[in-house]
PyMOL commands that place a pseudoatom at each C-alpha (Angstrom):
pseudoatom trace, name=CA, resn=MET, resi=1, chain=A, elem=C, hetatm=0, pos=[-18.677, -2.297, 21.720]
pseudoatom trace, name=CA, resn=ALA, resi=2, chain=A, elem=C, hetatm=0, pos=[-15.181, -1.465, 22.386]
pseudoatom trace, name=CA, resn=SER, resi=3, chain=A, elem=C, hetatm=0, pos=[-14.371, 0.992, 25.195]
pseudoatom trace, name=CA, resn=THR, resi=4, chain=A, elem=C, hetatm=0, pos=[-12.805, 4.305, 24.645]
pseudoatom trace, name=CA, resn=ALA, resi=5, chain=A, elem=C, hetatm=0, pos=[-9.475, 3.292, 26.331]
pseudoatom trace, name=CA, resn=TYR, resi=6, chain=A, elem=C, hetatm=0, pos=[-9.121, 0.216, 24.182]
pseudoatom trace, name=CA, resn=LEU, resi=7, chain=A, elem=C, hetatm=0, pos=[-9.695, 2.290, 21.061]
pseudoatom trace, name=CA, resn=LEU, resi=8, chain=A, elem=C, hetatm=0, pos=[-7.098, 4.831, 22.183]
pseudoatom trace, name=CA, resn=VAL, resi=9, chain=A, elem=C, hetatm=0, pos=[-4.507, 2.103, 23.004]
pseudoatom trace, name=CA, resn=PHE, resi=10, chain=A, elem=C, hetatm=0, pos=[-5.078, 0.483, 19.567]
pseudoatom trace, name=CA, resn=ILE, resi=11, chain=A, elem=C, hetatm=0, pos=[-4.620, 4.018, 17.853]
pseudoatom trace, name=CA, resn=VAL, resi=12, chain=A, elem=C, hetatm=0, pos=[-1.371, 4.635, 19.688]
pseudoatom trace, name=CA, resn=LEU, resi=13, chain=A, elem=C, hetatm=0, pos=[-0.065, 1.237, 18.862]
pseudoatom trace, name=CA, resn=ALA, resi=14, chain=A, elem=C, hetatm=0, pos=[-0.990, 1.432, 15.278]
pseudoatom trace, name=CA, resn=THR, resi=15, chain=A, elem=C, hetatm=0, pos=[0.614, 4.900, 15.072]
pseudoatom trace, name=CA, resn=LEU, resi=16, chain=A, elem=C, hetatm=0, pos=[3.790, 3.723, 16.854]
pseudoatom trace, name=CA, resn=ALA, resi=17, chain=A, elem=C, hetatm=0, pos=[4.040, 0.651, 14.437]
pseudoatom trace, name=CA, resn=THR, resi=18, chain=A, elem=C, hetatm=0, pos=[3.428, 2.781, 11.303]
pseudoatom trace, name=CA, resn=PHE, resi=19, chain=A, elem=C, hetatm=0, pos=[6.133, 5.245, 12.555]
pseudoatom trace, name=CA, resn=LEU, resi=20, chain=A, elem=C, hetatm=0, pos=[8.633, 2.500, 13.266]
pseudoatom trace, name=CA, resn=THR, resi=21, chain=A, elem=C, hetatm=0, pos=[8.186, 0.792, 9.920]
pseudoatom trace, name=CA, resn=ARG, resi=22, chain=A, elem=C, hetatm=0, pos=[8.861, 4.183, 8.165]
pseudoatom trace, name=CA, resn=ALA, resi=23, chain=A, elem=C, hetatm=0, pos=[11.767, 5.242, 10.389]
pseudoatom trace, name=CA, resn=LEU, resi=24, chain=A, elem=C, hetatm=0, pos=[13.407, 2.042, 10.938]
pseudoatom trace, name=CA, resn=PRO, resi=25, chain=A, elem=C, hetatm=0, pos=[15.169, 1.684, 7.561]
pseudoatom trace, name=CA, resn=PHE, resi=26, chain=A, elem=C, hetatm=0, pos=[16.724, 5.083, 7.873]
pseudoatom trace, name=CA, resn=LEU, resi=27, chain=A, elem=C, hetatm=0, pos=[17.984, 4.269, 11.334]
pseudoatom trace, name=CA, resn=LEU, resi=28, chain=A, elem=C, hetatm=0, pos=[19.457, 1.035, 10.198]
pseudoatom trace, name=CA, resn=PHE, resi=29, chain=A, elem=C, hetatm=0, pos=[21.061, 2.020, 7.026]
pseudoatom trace, name=CA, resn=ALA, resi=30, chain=A, elem=C, hetatm=0, pos=[22.072, 5.527, 8.010]
pseudoatom trace, name=CA, resn=ARG, resi=31, chain=A, elem=C, hetatm=0, pos=[25.800, 4.506, 8.017]
pseudoatom trace, name=CA, resn=HIS, resi=32, chain=A, elem=C, hetatm=0, pos=[25.556, 2.534, 4.695]
pseudoatom trace, name=CA, resn=ALA, resi=33, chain=A, elem=C, hetatm=0, pos=[23.736, 5.162, 2.716]
pseudoatom trace, name=CA, resn=GLN, resi=34, chain=A, elem=C, hetatm=0, pos=[26.558, 5.551, 0.244]
pseudoatom trace, name=CA, resn=SER, resi=35, chain=A, elem=C, hetatm=0, pos=[27.270, 1.810, -0.168]
pseudoatom trace, name=CA, resn=ASP, resi=36, chain=A, elem=C, hetatm=0, pos=[27.455, 0.472, -3.733]
pseudoatom trace, name=CA, resn=TRP, resi=37, chain=A, elem=C, hetatm=0, pos=[24.910, -2.282, -2.764]
pseudoatom trace, name=CA, resn=LEU, resi=38, chain=A, elem=C, hetatm=0, pos=[22.285, 0.090, -1.518]
pseudoatom trace, name=CA, resn=GLN, resi=39, chain=A, elem=C, hetatm=0, pos=[22.678, 2.513, -4.489]
pseudoatom trace, name=CA, resn=PHE, resi=40, chain=A, elem=C, hetatm=0, pos=[22.411, -0.603, -6.749]
pseudoatom trace, name=CA, resn=LEU, resi=41, chain=A, elem=C, hetatm=0, pos=[19.197, -1.458, -5.114]
pseudoatom trace, name=CA, resn=GLY, resi=42, chain=A, elem=C, hetatm=0, pos=[17.866, 2.181, -5.344]
pseudoatom trace, name=CA, resn=ARG, resi=43, chain=A, elem=C, hetatm=0, pos=[18.550, 2.173, -9.044]
pseudoatom trace, name=CA, resn=VAL, resi=44, chain=A, elem=C, hetatm=0, pos=[17.338, -1.268, -9.908]
pseudoatom trace, name=CA, resn=LEU, resi=45, chain=A, elem=C, hetatm=0, pos=[14.256, -1.958, -7.594]
pseudoatom trace, name=CA, resn=PRO, resi=46, chain=A, elem=C, hetatm=0, pos=[11.874, 0.677, -9.022]
pseudoatom trace, name=CA, resn=PRO, resi=47, chain=A, elem=C, hetatm=0, pos=[11.804, -0.747, -12.616]
pseudoatom trace, name=CA, resn=VAL, resi=48, chain=A, elem=C, hetatm=0, pos=[11.865, -4.395, -11.311]
pseudoatom trace, name=CA, resn=LEU, resi=49, chain=A, elem=C, hetatm=0, pos=[8.636, -3.543, -9.261]
pseudoatom trace, name=CA, resn=MET, resi=50, chain=A, elem=C, hetatm=0, pos=[7.017, -1.861, -12.131]
pseudoatom trace, name=CA, resn=VAL, resi=51, chain=A, elem=C, hetatm=0, pos=[7.566, -4.964, -14.372]
pseudoatom trace, name=CA, resn=LEU, resi=52, chain=A, elem=C, hetatm=0, pos=[6.181, -7.124, -11.570]
pseudoatom trace, name=CA, resn=LEU, resi=53, chain=A, elem=C, hetatm=0, pos=[3.120, -4.993, -11.279]
pseudoatom trace, name=CA, resn=LEU, resi=54, chain=A, elem=C, hetatm=0, pos=[2.701, -5.092, -15.034]
pseudoatom trace, name=CA, resn=VAL, resi=55, chain=A, elem=C, hetatm=0, pos=[2.943, -8.936, -15.243]
pseudoatom trace, name=CA, resn=TYR, resi=56, chain=A, elem=C, hetatm=0, pos=[0.406, -9.206, -12.445]
pseudoatom trace, name=CA, resn=ALA, resi=57, chain=A, elem=C, hetatm=0, pos=[-1.914, -6.799, -13.886]
pseudoatom trace, name=CA, resn=LEU, resi=58, chain=A, elem=C, hetatm=0, pos=[-1.880, -8.669, -17.245]
pseudoatom trace, name=CA, resn=LYS, resi=59, chain=A, elem=C, hetatm=0, pos=[-1.798, -12.190, -15.877]
pseudoatom trace, name=CA, resn=THR, resi=60, chain=A, elem=C, hetatm=0, pos=[-4.809, -11.637, -13.665]
pseudoatom trace, name=CA, resn=PRO, resi=61, chain=A, elem=C, hetatm=0, pos=[-7.355, -11.241, -16.489]
pseudoatom trace, name=CA, resn=LEU, resi=62, chain=A, elem=C, hetatm=0, pos=[-5.677, -13.989, -18.480]
pseudoatom trace, name=CA, resn=VAL, resi=63, chain=A, elem=C, hetatm=0, pos=[-6.171, -16.473, -15.509]
pseudoatom trace, name=CA, resn=SER, resi=64, chain=A, elem=C, hetatm=0, pos=[-9.659, -15.419, -14.651]
pseudoatom trace, name=CA, resn=GLY, resi=65, chain=A, elem=C, hetatm=0, pos=[-10.672, -15.168, -18.458]
pseudoatom trace, name=CA, resn=THR, resi=66, chain=A, elem=C, hetatm=0, pos=[-12.237, -11.813, -18.188]
pseudoatom trace, name=CA, resn=GLY, resi=67, chain=A, elem=C, hetatm=0, pos=[-11.086, -8.140, -18.449]
pseudoatom trace, name=CA, resn=LEU, resi=68, chain=A, elem=C, hetatm=0, pos=[-8.154, -8.612, -20.892]
pseudoatom trace, name=CA, resn=PRO, resi=69, chain=A, elem=C, hetatm=0, pos=[-9.450, -6.063, -23.438]
pseudoatom trace, name=CA, resn=GLN, resi=70, chain=A, elem=C, hetatm=0, pos=[-10.004, -3.434, -20.678]
pseudoatom trace, name=CA, resn=SER, resi=71, chain=A, elem=C, hetatm=0, pos=[-6.510, -4.216, -19.089]
pseudoatom trace, name=CA, resn=ALA, resi=72, chain=A, elem=C, hetatm=0, pos=[-4.854, -3.764, -22.437]
pseudoatom trace, name=CA, resn=LEU, resi=73, chain=A, elem=C, hetatm=0, pos=[-6.654, -0.473, -23.221]
pseudoatom trace, name=CA, resn=ALA, resi=74, chain=A, elem=C, hetatm=0, pos=[-5.811, 0.810, -19.665]
pseudoatom trace, name=CA, resn=LEU, resi=75, chain=A, elem=C, hetatm=0, pos=[-2.174, -0.040, -20.257]
pseudoatom trace, name=CA, resn=GLY, resi=76, chain=A, elem=C, hetatm=0, pos=[-2.191, 1.776, -23.544]
pseudoatom trace, name=CA, resn=LEU, resi=77, chain=A, elem=C, hetatm=0, pos=[-3.664, 4.685, -21.936]
pseudoatom trace, name=CA, resn=VAL, resi=78, chain=A, elem=C, hetatm=0, pos=[-0.958, 4.746, -19.218]
pseudoatom trace, name=CA, resn=VAL, resi=79, chain=A, elem=C, hetatm=0, pos=[1.755, 4.485, -21.848]
pseudoatom trace, name=CA, resn=LEU, resi=80, chain=A, elem=C, hetatm=0, pos=[0.142, 7.259, -23.852]
pseudoatom trace, name=CA, resn=LEU, resi=81, chain=A, elem=C, hetatm=0, pos=[-0.386, 9.544, -20.889]
pseudoatom trace, name=CA, resn=HIS, resi=82, chain=A, elem=C, hetatm=0, pos=[3.262, 8.864, -19.686]
pseudoatom trace, name=CA, resn=ARG, resi=83, chain=A, elem=C, hetatm=0, pos=[4.615, 9.693, -23.254]
pseudoatom trace, name=CA, resn=LEU, resi=84, chain=A, elem=C, hetatm=0, pos=[2.438, 12.858, -23.325]
pseudoatom trace, name=CA, resn=PHE, resi=85, chain=A, elem=C, hetatm=0, pos=[2.984, 14.373, -19.941]
pseudoatom trace, name=CA, resn=GLY, resi=86, chain=A, elem=C, hetatm=0, pos=[6.003, 12.500, -18.471]
pseudoatom trace, name=CA, resn=ASN, resi=87, chain=A, elem=C, hetatm=0, pos=[4.440, 12.517, -15.042]
pseudoatom trace, name=CA, resn=ALA, resi=88, chain=A, elem=C, hetatm=0, pos=[3.913, 9.254, -13.197]
pseudoatom trace, name=CA, resn=LEU, resi=89, chain=A, elem=C, hetatm=0, pos=[1.150, 10.562, -11.077]
pseudoatom trace, name=CA, resn=VAL, resi=90, chain=A, elem=C, hetatm=0, pos=[-0.801, 11.591, -14.144]
pseudoatom trace, name=CA, resn=SER, resi=91, chain=A, elem=C, hetatm=0, pos=[-0.212, 8.276, -15.756]
pseudoatom trace, name=CA, resn=ILE, resi=92, chain=A, elem=C, hetatm=0, pos=[-1.236, 6.211, -12.728]
pseudoatom trace, name=CA, resn=LEU, resi=93, chain=A, elem=C, hetatm=0, pos=[-4.315, 8.186, -12.078]
pseudoatom trace, name=CA, resn=GLY, resi=94, chain=A, elem=C, hetatm=0, pos=[-5.448, 8.298, -15.719]
pseudoatom trace, name=CA, resn=GLY, resi=95, chain=A, elem=C, hetatm=0, pos=[-4.808, 4.662, -16.250]
pseudoatom trace, name=CA, resn=THR, resi=96, chain=A, elem=C, hetatm=0, pos=[-6.677, 3.725, -13.055]
pseudoatom trace, name=CA, resn=LEU, resi=97, chain=A, elem=C, hetatm=0, pos=[-9.599, 5.979, -14.011]
pseudoatom trace, name=CA, resn=GLY, resi=98, chain=A, elem=C, hetatm=0, pos=[-9.627, 4.559, -17.477]
pseudoatom trace, name=CA, resn=TYR, resi=99, chain=A, elem=C, hetatm=0, pos=[-9.549, 0.988, -16.276]
pseudoatom trace, name=CA, resn=MET, resi=100, chain=A, elem=C, hetatm=0, pos=[-12.402, 1.599, -13.679]
pseudoatom trace, name=CA, resn=LEU, resi=101, chain=A, elem=C, hetatm=0, pos=[-14.593, 3.232, -16.360]
pseudoatom trace, name=CA, resn=LEU, resi=102, chain=A, elem=C, hetatm=0, pos=[-13.827, 0.319, -18.726]
pseudoatom trace, name=CA, resn=VAL, resi=103, chain=A, elem=C, hetatm=0, pos=[-14.589, -2.340, -16.032]
pseudoatom trace, name=CA, resn=GLN, resi=104, chain=A, elem=C, hetatm=0, pos=[-17.863, -0.521, -15.002]
pseudoatom trace, name=CA, resn=GLN, resi=105, chain=A, elem=C, hetatm=0, pos=[-19.192, -1.261, -18.490]
pseudoatom trace, name=CA, resn=TRP, resi=106, chain=A, elem=C, hetatm=0, pos=[-19.100, 2.320, -19.777]
pseudoatom trace, name=CA, resn=LEU, resi=107, chain=A, elem=C, hetatm=0, pos=[-17.343, 0.711, -22.857]
pseudoatom trace, name=CA, resn=PRO, resi=108, chain=A, elem=C, hetatm=0, pos=[-18.149, -2.944, -22.792]
pseudoatom trace, name=CA, resn=LEU, resi=109, chain=A, elem=C, hetatm=0, pos=[-15.745, -5.298, -24.632]
for i in range(1, 109): cmd.bond("trace and resi %d" % i, "trace and resi %d" % (i + 1))
show_as sticks, trace
zoom trace
């Protein structure tokens, strides 16, 4: 079993590493916050990441051969919730909940 000192050092180092990974970009890019390149990345990266997540989410059931109907229904639920409420958090939580219910065989397909 690990000693208390070891655990405290681990917690302090993990906290410091987490803080640095969050603060470092702000410290490094503080002078360049208004650069065209950084504004371009801020505008383009969120939709690109969403498309990558979508491709991964739909590719995984195709490759494994299971779960495509559940994934497609969950995707439809996300789109529907986002069109109704326009809130990303509601869409994400609703889609995740819907997918988990479908996968847990509440609605076997």
